[in-house]
N, CA, C and O of each residue as an XYZ file, in Angstrom:
868
protein
N       0.585     13.833    -11.604
C      -0.323     14.185    -12.893
C      -0.507     12.594    -13.545
O       0.145     11.566    -13.727
N      -1.860     13.160    -13.757
C      -2.656     12.007    -15.155
C      -1.714     11.191    -16.036
O      -1.486      9.984    -16.109
N      -1.280     12.178    -16.628
C       0.060     11.545    -17.729
C       0.420     10.707    -17.005
O       0.395      9.505    -17.269
N       0.801     11.190    -16.006
C       1.716      9.719    -15.008
C       1.535      9.293    -14.379
O       2.349      8.823    -13.583
N       0.239      9.182    -14.336
C      -0.544      7.770    -13.449
C      -0.126      6.574    -13.893
O       0.136      6.092    -14.995
N      -0.124      5.994    -12.129
C       0.288      4.554    -12.747
C      -1.033      3.435    -10.863
O      -1.262      3.323     -9.659
N      -1.490      2.772    -13.176
C      -3.063      1.904    -12.190
C      -2.529      0.078    -11.694
O      -2.477     -0.972    -12.335
N      -2.219      0.439    -10.287
C      -2.140     -1.029     -9.961
C      -3.287     -1.842     -9.018
O      -3.532     -1.485     -7.866
N      -3.928     -2.945     -9.654
C      -4.986     -3.795    -10.207
C      -5.173     -4.952     -8.326
O      -4.385     -5.837     -8.661
N      -5.534     -5.291     -7.194
C      -5.019     -5.953     -6.368
C      -5.696     -7.142     -7.127
O      -6.311     -7.061     -8.190
N      -5.555     -7.827     -6.670
C      -6.818     -9.309     -6.890
C      -6.299    -10.782     -6.360
O      -5.379    -11.559     -6.614
N      -7.342    -10.714     -5.545
C      -7.275    -12.742     -4.793
C      -6.700    -13.215     -5.660
O      -6.626    -12.717     -6.783
N      -6.087    -14.464     -5.243
C      -4.707    -15.458     -5.981
C      -4.968    -15.795     -6.550
O      -4.192    -16.750     -6.570
N      -6.005    -16.035     -7.851
C      -6.025    -16.864     -9.150
C      -5.178    -16.362    -10.390
O      -4.994    -15.185    -10.699
N      -4.617    -17.678    -11.148
C      -4.680    -16.954    -12.355
C      -5.421    -16.892    -12.885
O      -5.039    -16.284    -13.885
N      -6.466    -17.129    -12.988
C      -7.541    -16.981    -14.089
C      -7.824    -15.497    -13.850
O      -8.121    -14.755    -14.787
N      -7.724    -15.054    -12.528
C      -8.097    -12.793    -12.650
C      -7.605    -12.953    -12.965
O      -7.991    -12.926    -14.134
N      -6.180    -13.351    -12.949
C      -5.246    -12.774    -13.406
C      -5.322    -12.364    -15.221
O      -5.523    -11.331    -15.859
N      -5.135    -13.318    -15.448
C      -5.031    -14.351    -17.182
C      -6.710    -12.987    -17.301
O      -6.400    -12.207    -18.203
N      -7.382    -12.794    -17.032
C      -8.558    -12.447    -17.739
C      -8.703    -11.146    -17.584
O      -9.627    -10.693    -18.260
N      -7.734     -9.847    -16.500
C      -7.235     -7.824    -16.775
C      -6.455     -8.243    -17.826
O      -6.585     -7.524    -18.818
N      -5.514     -9.369    -17.977
C      -4.635     -8.865    -18.258
C      -4.518     -8.992    -20.234
O      -3.592     -8.819    -21.027
N      -5.781     -9.322    -20.362
C      -6.565     -9.893    -20.965
C      -6.665     -8.434    -22.079
O      -6.050     -8.263    -23.132
N      -7.856     -7.341    -21.273
C      -8.714     -6.484    -21.689
C      -7.361     -5.449    -22.335
O      -7.672     -4.318    -22.706
N      -5.942     -5.874    -22.438
C      -4.747     -4.660    -22.928
C      -5.547     -3.774    -22.715
O      -6.062     -3.335    -23.744
N      -6.095     -3.006    -21.148
C      -5.772     -2.195    -20.394
C      -4.047     -1.775    -19.987
O      -3.230     -2.683    -19.830
N      -3.823     -0.946    -19.909
C      -2.022     -0.278    -18.985
C      -3.085     -0.956    -17.589
O      -4.299     -0.765    -17.515
N      -2.552     -1.471    -16.944
C      -2.117     -1.714    -15.766
C      -1.762     -2.515    -15.007
O      -2.258     -3.610    -15.271
N      -0.797     -2.526    -13.721
C       0.138     -3.745    -12.820
C      -1.259     -4.361    -12.543
O      -2.406     -4.014    -12.822
N      -0.483     -5.846    -11.610
C      -1.149     -5.798    -11.553
C      -0.695     -7.042     -9.882
O       0.240     -7.837     -9.785
N      -1.553     -6.784     -9.079
C      -0.516     -7.459     -7.399
C      -1.389     -7.786     -6.602
O      -2.593     -7.571     -6.457
N      -0.506     -8.412     -6.037
C      -1.471     -9.624     -4.688
C      -1.549     -8.886     -3.659
O      -0.765     -8.052     -3.207
N      -2.662     -9.285     -3.274
C      -2.284     -9.259     -1.719
C      -2.021     -9.148     -0.960
O      -2.275     -8.380     -0.033
N      -0.975    -10.455     -1.258
C      -0.243    -10.705      0.173
C       0.944    -11.767      0.381
O       0.677    -12.111      1.533
N       1.767    -12.307      0.124
C       3.177    -12.760     -0.407
C       3.508    -13.313      1.034
O       3.525    -12.595      2.033
N       3.823    -14.946      1.030
C       4.881    -15.772      2.622
C       6.571    -14.982      2.236
O       7.385    -14.676      1.365
N       6.303    -14.991      3.367
C       8.523    -15.043      3.296
C       9.024    -16.101      2.977
O      10.240    -16.076      2.787
N       8.174    -17.630      2.769
C       9.267    -18.282      2.086
C       9.178    -18.920      1.185
O       8.060    -19.249      0.790
N      10.355    -19.337      0.518
C      10.300    -19.593     -0.973
C       8.910    -20.439     -1.396
O       7.822    -20.279     -1.948
N       9.828    -21.564     -0.664
C       8.843    -22.948     -1.160
C       8.926    -23.528      0.685
O       9.839    -23.412      1.502
N       7.256    -24.289      0.830
C       7.781    -25.610      2.247
C       6.097    -25.877      2.376
O       5.034    -25.827      1.756
N       6.563    -26.114      3.345
C       4.830    -27.414      3.713
C       4.067    -25.173      4.323
O       4.961    -24.524      4.865
N       3.161    -24.669      4.219
C       2.397    -23.530      4.348
C       1.298    -23.267      3.452
O       1.263    -22.358      2.622
N       0.073    -24.441      3.758
C      -1.523    -24.829      3.012
C      -1.832    -23.519      3.153
O      -1.847    -22.974      4.257
N      -2.134    -22.842      1.922
C      -3.213    -21.457      1.674
C      -2.264    -21.033      1.749
O      -2.169    -20.464      2.836
N      -1.178    -20.937      1.036
C      -0.585    -19.393      1.288
C       0.372    -19.842     -0.561
O       0.682    -20.815     -1.248
N       0.485    -17.801     -0.552
C       0.954    -17.435     -1.680
C       2.592    -16.962     -1.576
O       3.180    -15.938     -1.229
N       2.972    -18.281     -2.070
C       5.129    -17.404     -1.913
C       4.970    -17.042     -3.511
O       4.485    -17.563     -4.515
N       5.686    -15.812     -3.140
C       6.296    -14.624     -4.137
C       6.611    -15.186     -5.907
O       6.166    -14.689     -6.941
N       7.889    -16.847     -5.665
C       7.016    -17.050     -7.345
C       5.890    -17.474     -7.592
O       5.712    -17.622     -8.801
N       4.920    -17.773     -6.876
C       3.874    -17.964     -7.486
C       2.800    -16.599     -7.713
O       1.847    -16.929     -8.419
N       2.763    -15.531     -7.386
C       2.751    -14.478     -7.503
C       3.174    -13.663     -8.961
O       2.595    -12.660     -9.379
N       4.146    -14.243     -9.516
C       4.807    -13.538    -10.569
C       4.195    -14.186    -11.480
O       3.510    -13.507    -12.245
N       4.248    -15.874    -11.720
C       3.891    -17.420    -12.154
C       2.680    -15.951    -12.404
O       2.982    -15.063    -13.202
N       1.469    -15.904    -11.680
C       0.080    -15.356    -12.216
C       0.467    -14.028    -13.065
O      -0.424    -13.462    -13.699
N       2.159    -13.394    -13.082
C       2.016    -11.850    -13.552
C       1.779    -11.055    -12.747
O       1.295     -9.995    -13.144
N       1.958    -11.194    -11.681
C       1.661    -10.101    -10.592
C       3.061     -9.053    -10.706
O       4.017     -9.828    -10.721
N       3.492     -7.864    -10.779
C       4.166     -7.012    -10.409
C       4.205     -6.088     -9.221
O       5.136     -5.309     -9.016
N       3.295     -6.197     -8.555
C       3.140     -5.999     -6.732
C       2.948     -6.906     -6.311
O       2.819     -8.037     -6.779
N       2.889     -6.352     -4.980
C       2.330     -6.865     -3.363
C       2.639     -5.950     -2.659
O       3.494     -5.085     -2.468
N       1.127     -6.622     -2.090
C       0.747     -5.455     -1.223
C       1.588     -6.075      0.978
O       1.337     -7.280      1.003
N       1.949     -5.887      1.700
C       2.224     -6.308      2.375
C       2.403     -5.167      3.463
O       3.006     -4.103      3.323
N       1.509     -5.807      4.961
C       1.616     -5.380      6.014
C       0.619     -4.602      6.685
O       0.582     -3.954      7.731
N      -0.465     -4.967      5.423
C      -2.231     -3.996      5.805
C      -2.436     -4.833      7.285
O      -1.884     -5.728      7.925
N      -3.860     -3.725      7.400
C      -4.171     -3.776      8.892
C      -4.577     -4.535      8.940
O      -4.993     -4.623     10.095
N      -5.067     -6.125      7.922
C      -5.831     -6.751      8.429
C      -5.234     -7.846      8.566
O      -5.835     -8.872      8.885
N      -4.096     -7.801      8.368
C      -2.963     -9.427      7.709
C      -2.093     -8.567      9.622
O      -1.478     -9.453     10.216
N      -2.061     -7.271     10.333
C      -1.581     -7.142     11.194
C      -2.635     -7.603     11.966
O      -2.561     -8.776     12.332
N      -3.521     -7.000     12.271
C      -4.395     -7.462     12.883
C      -5.499     -7.848     12.831
O      -6.284     -7.185     13.508
N      -5.880     -8.615     12.332
C      -6.820    -10.080     11.806
C      -6.063    -11.194     12.412
O      -6.217    -11.772     13.488
N      -4.910    -11.410     11.125
C      -3.574    -12.830     10.920
C      -2.668    -12.664     12.029
O      -2.146    -13.634     12.579
N      -2.436    -11.332     12.420
C      -1.607    -11.368     14.086
C      -0.327    -10.798     12.727
O      -0.018     -9.642     13.019
N       0.015    -11.003     12.147
C       1.445    -10.834     11.919
C       2.323     -9.430     12.372
O       1.581     -8.532     12.771
N       3.410     -9.185     12.374
C       4.148     -9.018     13.379
C       5.516     -8.010     12.705
O       6.028     -8.333     11.634
N       5.897     -7.037     13.326
C       6.908     -6.175     12.068
C       7.666     -6.889     11.591
O       7.977     -7.056     10.412
N       8.226     -7.654     13.097
C       9.041     -8.545     12.299
C       9.046     -9.405     10.606
O       9.681     -9.151      9.582
N       7.927    -10.593     10.965
C       7.147    -11.324      9.622
C       6.688    -10.513      8.550
O       6.431    -10.999      7.448
N       6.544     -9.032      8.868
C       6.033     -8.214      7.966
C       7.112     -7.792      6.939
O       6.853     -7.577      5.755
N       8.735     -7.658      7.667
C       9.597     -6.722      7.153
C      10.323     -8.365      6.607
O      10.884     -8.281      5.515
N      10.346     -9.740      7.243
C      10.579    -10.693      6.597
C       9.560    -11.477      4.607
O       9.798    -12.000      3.518
N       8.957    -11.184      5.094
C       7.792    -10.981      3.623
C       8.709     -9.921      3.231
O       9.620    -10.464      2.605
N       8.893     -8.710      3.301
C       9.581     -7.233      2.209
C      10.646     -7.772      1.716
O      10.696     -7.877      0.491
N      11.603     -8.179      2.407
C      12.955     -8.849      2.201
C      12.420     -9.663      1.156
O      12.685     -9.148      0.070
N      11.792    -10.698      1.048
C      11.660    -11.589      0.201
C      10.996    -11.277     -0.789
O      11.443    -11.742     -1.838
N       9.962    -10.578     -0.888
C       9.668     -9.791     -2.339
C      10.342     -9.012     -3.118
O      10.383     -8.872     -4.340
N      11.058     -8.347     -1.926
C      12.208     -7.794     -3.183
C      13.264     -8.584     -3.897
O      13.498     -8.564     -5.106
N      13.630     -9.008     -3.331
C      14.728    -10.625     -4.128
C      14.258    -11.267     -4.745
O      14.967    -12.038     -5.391
N      12.640    -11.328     -4.920
C      11.788    -11.770     -6.158
C      11.292    -11.170     -7.145
O      10.815    -11.537     -8.219
N      11.450    -10.266     -6.683
C      11.769     -8.500     -8.055
C      10.235     -8.406     -8.152
O       9.574     -7.944     -9.082
N       9.795     -8.963     -6.953
C       8.063     -7.632     -6.902
C       8.730     -5.948     -6.564
O       9.834     -5.677     -6.090
N       7.664     -5.026     -6.981
C       7.489     -3.985     -6.172
C       7.032     -4.169     -4.403
O       6.584     -5.148     -3.806
N       7.230     -3.357     -4.124
C       6.237     -4.370     -2.564
C       5.159     -2.558     -2.551
O       5.540     -1.478     -3.002
N       3.863     -2.879     -1.886
C       2.968     -1.419     -0.975
C       2.952     -1.732      0.009
O       2.277     -2.507      0.686
N       3.796     -1.067      0.153
C       4.204     -0.931      1.797
C       3.111     -0.436      2.765
O       2.253      0.102      2.065
N       2.841     -0.392      3.771
C       1.128     -0.523      4.634
C       1.202     -0.443      5.952
O       0.869     -1.466      6.552
N       1.707      0.923      6.896
C       1.115      1.788      7.909
C       0.001      2.168      8.026
O      -0.880      2.461      7.217
N       0.104      2.147      9.666
C      -1.426      3.180      9.915
C      -1.789      2.700     11.683
O      -1.264      1.745     12.255
N      -2.761      3.603     12.259
C      -3.043      3.785     13.261
C      -4.099      3.150     13.750
O      -4.703      2.725     12.766
N      -4.467      2.952     14.382
C      -5.203      2.560     15.358
C      -6.592      3.307     15.510
O      -6.448      4.127     14.604
N      -7.515      3.506     15.906
C      -8.486      4.246     16.696
C      -7.655      5.217     17.527
O      -7.004      6.254     17.401
N      -7.988      4.421     18.346
C      -7.256      4.495     20.134
C      -5.545      5.181     20.452
O      -4.986      5.789     21.364
N      -5.100      4.512     18.744
C      -3.843      5.070     19.023
C      -3.518      6.611     18.404
O      -2.355      7.013     18.376
N      -4.619      7.426     17.919
C      -4.577      8.024     17.041
C      -5.356      9.026     17.823
O      -5.344     10.200     17.451
N      -5.952      8.706     18.753
C      -6.634      9.158     19.968
C      -5.612     10.274     20.949
O      -5.425     11.469     21.181
N      -4.935      8.302     21.452
C      -4.052      9.009     22.795
C      -2.713      9.523     22.460
O      -1.782      9.527     23.265
N      -2.621     10.066     20.948
C      -1.303     10.733     19.727
C      -0.606     10.091     19.769
O       0.475     10.673     19.855
N      -0.475      8.686     19.760
C       0.783      8.054     19.585
C       0.602      7.184     17.726
O       0.659      6.009     17.366
N       0.354      8.631     16.900
C      -0.204      8.136     15.195
C       1.146      7.682     14.829
O       1.461      6.570     14.404
N       1.920      8.730     15.060
C       3.144      8.666     14.455
C       4.640      7.743     15.491
O       5.703      7.590     14.889
N       4.532      7.269     16.853
C       5.289      6.504     17.216
C       4.984      5.574     16.715
O       5.890      4.762     16.522
N       3.369      5.151     16.177
C       3.401      3.254     15.187
C       3.840      3.624     14.127
O       4.907      3.128     13.766
N       3.280      4.458     13.403
C       3.438      4.495     11.814
C       5.417      4.377     11.473
O       5.922      4.011     10.412
N       6.050      4.747     12.544
C       7.712      4.762     11.889
C       8.067      3.370     12.922
O       9.120      2.832     12.579
N       7.479      2.796     13.945
C       7.295      1.438     14.175
C       7.795     -0.029     13.581
O       8.628     -0.861     13.938
N       6.450      0.143     12.030
C       5.698     -0.180     10.814
C       7.126      0.289     10.070
O       7.764     -0.517      9.394
N       7.563      1.674     10.264
C       8.701      2.224      8.382
C      10.236      1.093      8.845
O      10.935      0.351      8.154
N      10.251      1.384     10.052
C      11.275      0.913     10.433
C      11.393     -0.944     10.299
O      12.341     -1.184     11.046
N      11.056     -1.879      9.909
C      10.906     -2.971     10.542
C      11.023     -3.163      8.770
O      11.795     -4.043      8.389
N       9.842     -1.894      7.101
C      10.502     -2.082      6.032
C      11.914     -1.658      6.118
O      12.860     -2.417      5.911
N      12.026     -0.239      6.476
C      13.567     -0.053      6.267
C      14.871     -0.697      6.733
O      15.918     -0.079      6.921
N      14.687     -2.039      6.901
C      15.868     -2.756      7.934
C      15.537     -4.155      6.791
O      16.297     -5.107      6.615
N      14.647     -4.009      6.346
C      14.445     -4.794      5.013
C      14.861     -4.171      3.656
O      15.292     -4.970      2.824
N      14.817     -3.266      3.416
C      14.696     -2.706      1.837
C      15.696     -2.114      1.441
O      16.193     -1.533      2.406
N      16.272     -1.945      0.524
C      17.125     -2.302     -0.269
C      17.208     -1.007     -1.118
O      17.763      0.045     -0.799
N      16.344     -1.384     -2.609
C      16.104     -0.243     -3.352
C      14.516     -0.078     -3.536
O      13.601     -0.738     -4.029
N      14.765      1.842     -2.510
C      13.635      2.526     -2.599
C      12.418      2.711     -3.609
O      11.243      3.031     -3.430
N      13.459      2.253     -5.198
C      12.794      2.396     -5.895
C      11.557      1.697     -5.955
O      10.577      2.357     -6.300
N      11.324     -0.197     -5.535
C      11.150     -0.151     -5.878
C       9.958     -1.021     -4.453
O       9.715     -2.215     -4.281
N       9.477      0.190     -3.696
C       8.864      1.015     -2.376
C       7.604      1.788     -3.010
O       7.856      2.687     -3.811
N       6.597      1.568     -2.779
C       5.542      2.114     -2.408
C       5.029      2.400     -0.545
O       4.883      1.454      0.230
N       4.785      4.180     -0.053
C       3.752      3.660      0.954
C       2.737      3.751      0.436
O       2.355      4.116     -0.676
N       2.020      3.176      1.844
C       0.461      3.752      1.978
C       0.361      3.285      2.880
O       0.635      2.136      3.226
N      -0.263      4.539      3.675
C      -1.006      5.021      4.684
C      -2.383      4.305      5.260
O      -3.211      3.668      4.609
N      -2.382      4.566      6.524
C      -3.267      3.371      6.234
C      -4.549      3.378      7.393
O      -5.152      2.323      7.587
N      -4.860      4.393      8.010
C      -5.507      4.616      9.083
C      -6.448      3.526      9.379
O      -7.589      3.619      8.927
N      -6.031      2.254     10.254
C      -7.560      1.496     10.374
C      -8.348      2.026     10.529
O      -9.235      1.739      9.725
N      -8.685      2.990     11.409
C     -10.286      3.438     11.503
C     -10.842      3.701     10.284
O     -11.967      3.249     10.072
N     -10.306      4.321      9.462
C     -10.614      4.419      7.737
C     -11.309      3.609      7.529
O     -12.534      3.721      7.569
N     -10.610      2.471      7.224
C     -10.059      1.394      6.633
C     -12.147      0.731      7.194
O     -12.614      0.543      8.318
N     -12.954      0.551      5.490
C     -14.586      0.331      5.828
C     -15.146      0.293      6.644
O     -15.992     -0.505      7.049
N     -14.424      1.861      7.293
C     -15.698      2.064      7.853
C     -16.035      3.622      7.813
O     -16.104      4.425      8.743
N     -16.279      3.848      6.045
C     -17.105      4.943      5.894
C     -16.716      6.446      6.506
O     -17.330      7.386      6.002
N     -15.512      6.822      7.807
C     -14.642      7.298      8.213
C     -13.319      7.700      7.514
O     -12.445      6.885      7.219
N     -13.237      9.334      7.221
C     -12.014      9.828      5.814
C     -11.121      9.968      6.998
O     -11.549      9.605      8.093
N     -10.127     10.374      6.902
C      -9.216     12.059      7.820
C     -10.029     12.737      7.216
O     -11.254     12.844      7.156
N      -9.286     13.118      6.841
C     -10.184     15.118      6.843
C      -8.198     14.850      5.426
O      -7.190     14.166      5.601
N      -8.563     15.686      4.406
C      -7.647     16.311      3.972
C      -6.273     16.780      4.616
O      -5.134     16.625      4.175
N      -6.746     17.466      5.912
C      -6.044     18.063      6.209
C      -5.368     16.572      7.670
O      -4.311     15.975      7.873
N      -6.145     16.589      8.026
C      -5.591     14.985      8.948
C      -4.402     14.216      7.525
O      -3.202     14.432      7.699
N      -4.650     13.707      6.736
C      -3.846     12.799      5.776
C      -2.867     13.523      5.843
O      -1.905     13.167      6.523
N      -2.862     15.191      4.883
C      -1.412     15.341      4.653
C      -0.522     15.437      5.896
O       0.680     15.360      5.645
N      -1.057     15.680      7.957
C       0.208     16.274      8.407
C       0.772     14.415      8.377
O       1.933     14.009      8.429
N      -0.206     13.786      8.300
C       0.412     12.571      8.439
C       1.721     12.252      7.384
O       2.804     11.813      7.772
N       1.452     12.503      6.259
C       1.703     12.298      4.934
C       3.193     13.359      5.111
O       4.076     13.205      4.266
N       3.316     13.992      5.788
C       3.974     14.170      5.586
C       4.883     14.508      6.889
O       5.809     15.310      6.760
N       4.713     14.110      7.706
C       6.636     13.293      8.805
C       5.774     12.006      8.612
O       5.542     11.440      9.680
N       5.336     11.513      7.699
C       6.149     10.326      6.982
C       7.533     10.276      5.531
O       8.407      9.506      5.131
N       6.967     11.637      5.188
C       8.743     11.726      4.816
C       9.191     12.102      5.288
O      10.394     11.844      5.296
N       8.730     12.934      6.011
C      10.019     13.704      7.062
C      10.932     12.642      7.516
O      12.152     12.517      7.411
N       9.597     11.577      8.291
C      10.519      9.874      8.904
C      11.269      9.572      7.815
O      12.394      9.359      8.268
N      11.284      9.469      6.953
C      12.217      8.481      5.154
C      13.175      9.823      5.044
O      14.361      9.537      5.209
N      12.963     11.008      4.839
C      13.870     11.776      4.743
C      15.094     12.055      5.631
O      16.226     12.300      5.215
N      14.627     11.968      7.162
C      16.028     11.663      7.844
C      16.578     10.886      8.213
O      17.419     11.110      9.084
N      16.369      9.645      7.740
C      16.341      7.855      8.108
C      16.893      7.492      7.661
O      17.899      6.994      8.167
N      16.652      7.471      6.414
C      16.931      6.792      4.746
C      17.885      8.119      4.069
O      19.069      8.373      4.287
N      17.347      8.515      3.580
C      17.551      9.801      3.065
C      17.232     10.902      2.133
O      16.688     10.528      1.094
N      17.443     12.194      2.257
C      16.649     13.661      1.636
C      16.065     13.302     -0.205
O      14.976     13.303     -0.779
N      17.320     13.067     -0.548
C      16.026     11.957     -1.992
C      15.249     10.892     -1.631
O      14.081     11.255     -1.490
N      15.352     10.164     -1.501
C      14.142      8.938     -1.317
C      13.030      9.724     -0.535
O      12.077     10.179     -1.168
N      13.102      9.856      0.515
C      12.196     11.135      0.865
C      11.123     12.043      0.003
O       9.915     12.260      0.103
N      12.196     12.475     -0.916
C      11.166     12.943     -1.820
C      11.189     12.475     -3.144
O      11.076     13.475     -3.852
N      11.266     11.609     -3.746
C      11.462     10.369     -4.431
C      10.059      9.892     -4.130
O       9.102     10.395     -4.719
N       9.886      8.787     -3.092
C       8.670      7.615     -2.865
C       7.494      8.392     -2.369
O       7.114      9.206     -1.528
N       7.092      7.546     -3.546
C       5.194      7.536     -3.667
C       4.511      7.385     -2.229
O       4.624      6.368     -1.544
N       3.914      8.323     -1.922
C       3.177      7.627     -0.277
C       1.525      8.048     -0.566
O       1.026      9.161     -0.734
N       0.845      6.570     -0.550
C      -0.422      6.780     -1.260
C      -1.339      6.466     -0.526
O      -1.179      5.260     -0.333
N      -3.009      7.101      0.503
C      -3.650      6.806      0.194
C      -4.807      5.995      0.577
O      -5.784      6.058     -0.170
N      -4.875      5.169      1.716
C      -5.521      4.457      2.373
C      -6.291      4.371      2.736
O      -6.040      3.887      3.839
N      -8.228      4.604      2.580
C      -9.028      3.911      3.890
C     -10.306      5.032      3.310
O     -10.137      6.250      3.355
N     -11.248      4.560      2.913
C     -13.050      4.676      2.659
C     -12.080      6.422      1.844
O     -12.329      7.569      2.216
N     -11.395      6.165      1.117
C     -11.378      6.957     -0.080
C     -12.550      6.539     -1.269
O     -12.612      5.400     -1.732
N     -13.338      7.495     -1.623
C     -14.605      7.555     -3.148
C     -14.100      8.638     -3.518
O     -13.213      9.421     -3.179
N     -15.248      8.443     -4.679
C     -16.027      9.360     -5.598
C     -15.853     10.966     -4.804
O     -15.229     11.704     -5.567
N     -16.043     11.320     -4.156
C     -15.966     12.285     -3.531
C     -15.852     13.687     -2.504
O     -16.485     14.676     -2.136
N     -14.585     12.991     -2.351
C     -13.254     13.215     -1.139
C     -11.698     12.955     -1.896
O     -10.590     13.374     -1.561
N     -12.243     11.817     -3.408
C     -10.469     11.985     -3.567
C     -10.315     13.505     -3.901
O      -9.117     13.777     -3.825
N     -10.784     14.200     -4.116
C     -10.012     15.726     -5.416
C     -10.217     15.746     -4.041
O     -10.698     14.747     -3.507
N     -10.001     16.480     -3.551
C      -9.825     17.101     -1.924
C      -7.826     16.393     -1.609
O      -6.665     16.804     -1.624
N      -8.495     15.348     -1.406
C      -7.281     14.890     -0.822
C      -6.075     14.546     -1.792
O      -4.927     14.258     -1.454
N      -6.528     14.629     -2.918
C      -5.534     14.127     -4.445
C      -4.401     15.710     -4.434
O      -3.180     15.858     -4.387
N      -5.715     16.774     -4.511
C      -4.480     17.639     -4.595
C      -3.635     18.527     -2.334
O      -3.259     19.614     -1.895
N      -3.782     17.365     -1.905
C      -2.407     17.605     -0.968
C      -1.208     17.347     -1.312
O      -1.155     16.160     -1.634
N       0.198     18.060     -1.451
C       1.224     17.927     -1.334
C       1.674     16.708     -1.537
O       2.026     16.309     -2.647
N       1.696     16.091     -0.598
C       2.262     14.720      0.231
C       1.690     13.495     -0.598
O       2.325     12.491     -0.919
N       0.020     13.851     -0.952
C      -0.675     12.605     -1.105
C      -0.767     11.617     -2.608
O      -1.864     11.646     -3.165
N       0.172     10.889     -3.167
C       0.657     10.901     -4.254
C      -0.427      9.864     -5.314
O      -0.374      9.613     -6.518
N      -1.710      9.291     -3.850
C      -2.464      8.767     -4.777
C      -3.253      7.913     -3.248
O      -3.176      8.084     -2.031
N      -4.152      6.757     -4.363
C      -4.308      5.859     -3.752
C      -4.768      4.358     -3.481
O      -5.003      3.643     -4.455
N      -4.919      3.807     -2.059
C      -4.952      2.650     -2.135
C      -6.466      2.142     -1.224
O      -6.718      2.103     -0.019
N      -7.348      1.766     -2.578
C      -8.915      1.613     -3.120
C      -9.615      1.019     -2.519
O     -10.477      1.040     -3.397
N      -9.964      0.587     -1.929
C     -11.257     -0.054     -1.460
C     -12.397     -0.895     -2.402
O     -12.615     -1.227     -3.567
N     -13.065     -1.008     -0.773
C     -14.815     -0.671     -0.894
C     -15.249      0.398     -2.992
O     -15.398     -0.045     -4.131
N     -15.260      1.154     -2.671
C     -15.720      1.955     -3.677
C     -15.086      1.110     -5.187
O     -15.839      0.555     -5.987
N     -13.607      1.167     -5.335
C     -13.334      0.414     -6.024
C     -13.782     -0.694     -7.682
O     -13.467     -0.929     -8.849
N     -14.965     -1.104     -6.280
C     -16.534     -1.803     -7.333
C     -17.015     -1.225     -7.058
O     -17.211     -1.565     -5.891
N     -17.731     -0.015     -7.291
C     -18.225      1.214     -8.250
C     -18.190      1.882     -8.378
O     -17.525      2.558     -7.593
N     -18.880      2.570     -9.560
C     -18.570      3.139    -10.724
C     -18.418      4.522    -10.550
O     -18.513      5.177    -11.588
N     -18.198      5.168     -9.461
C     -17.141      5.881     -8.599
C     -15.185      5.693     -8.913
O     -14.219      6.429     -9.114
N     -15.405      4.631     -8.818
C     -14.474      4.687     -9.073
C     -13.584      5.255    -10.298
O     -12.355      5.251    -10.228
N     -14.183      5.674    -11.265
C     -13.065      5.356    -12.965
C     -12.952      7.168    -12.079
O     -12.069      8.026    -12.087
N     -14.439      7.084    -11.357
C     -13.727      9.442    -10.885
C     -12.679      9.668    -10.452
O     -11.999     10.632    -10.802
N     -12.250      8.587     -9.372
C     -10.903      8.588     -8.585
C      -9.434      7.873     -9.548
O      -8.385      8.516     -9.512
N      -9.490      6.503    -10.386
C      -8.871      6.785    -11.573
C      -8.836      8.658    -11.567
O      -8.359      9.234    -10.590
N      -9.397      9.453    -12.767
C      -9.055     10.356    -12.839
C      -8.957     11.722    -12.598
O      -8.636     12.721    -13.243
N      -9.486     11.354    -11.006
C      -9.381     13.083    -10.463
C      -8.133     13.287    -10.709
O      -7.578     13.508     -9.633
N      -7.371     13.331    -11.603
C      -6.126     13.871    -12.357
C      -5.809     13.901    -13.215
O      -4.638     14.043    -13.566
N      -6.671     13.787    -13.816
C      -7.017     14.130    -15.701
C      -6.833     15.115    -15.608
O      -6.920     15.854    -16.588
C-alpha cells in the first residue's frame, strides 16, 4: 500500500547527481545501476561497491537485461557481483527475465529459474534482496506483459523461492515488475497479488511518473 511504499531512484554514477537528489529532502533511497565485483583494481570505468556507498547509494541493480545481453555478463559474474554488493552492505535489486523467443518457446521459467539460482547461491540475507522481473521483450519497446501474464510469472517466481529457499522468504520477498510500465497500465498491474512494485524506466522521465508513484496511495 502507499503507506508502506518505498521509493528508490536509480541514477547514473556521479556524486553530483546523488548529492542533488539528497539535497531535496525527499524520502527516497538512491540506487546504483551496476557495480563491479572487485573491491579495487585496474577496472577502468567500473564502479566498485565502495564507490557507490561513498556516493550515498543504499541499493544497486544487478543482472539488468542490458548488462546481460549488451555487455555479456554471465550468471556467474552477476552472482559474484551480488555477493560483493551484499558483503558491502548494499541492497540488491536482482533482475531476471526472458527474451521474446524464449517466451514464445515456453522457456520463460527455465530462463528465470537459472538466473534465480545464480542469485540464490550468493545470497545470505534475503532481507537485503528485491527481485525484479523484467521480460526483455517488454523493456523500452512499448510492449507490456498483460496483468495476467505478469501475475502468472510473479506467482511462479514466488513459488520457486518458497520451494528452493524457504516458504517464509517466498512470502516476504518483494517481487517488482519492470517493462514498459506507465501511468495507464500501472493500476491494473499493481492490483495483482504477487506484484509488489515497479522498476520504472522511460516513464520515470515523464509527468505520468507521479501517477505510478501514487498508484496505491
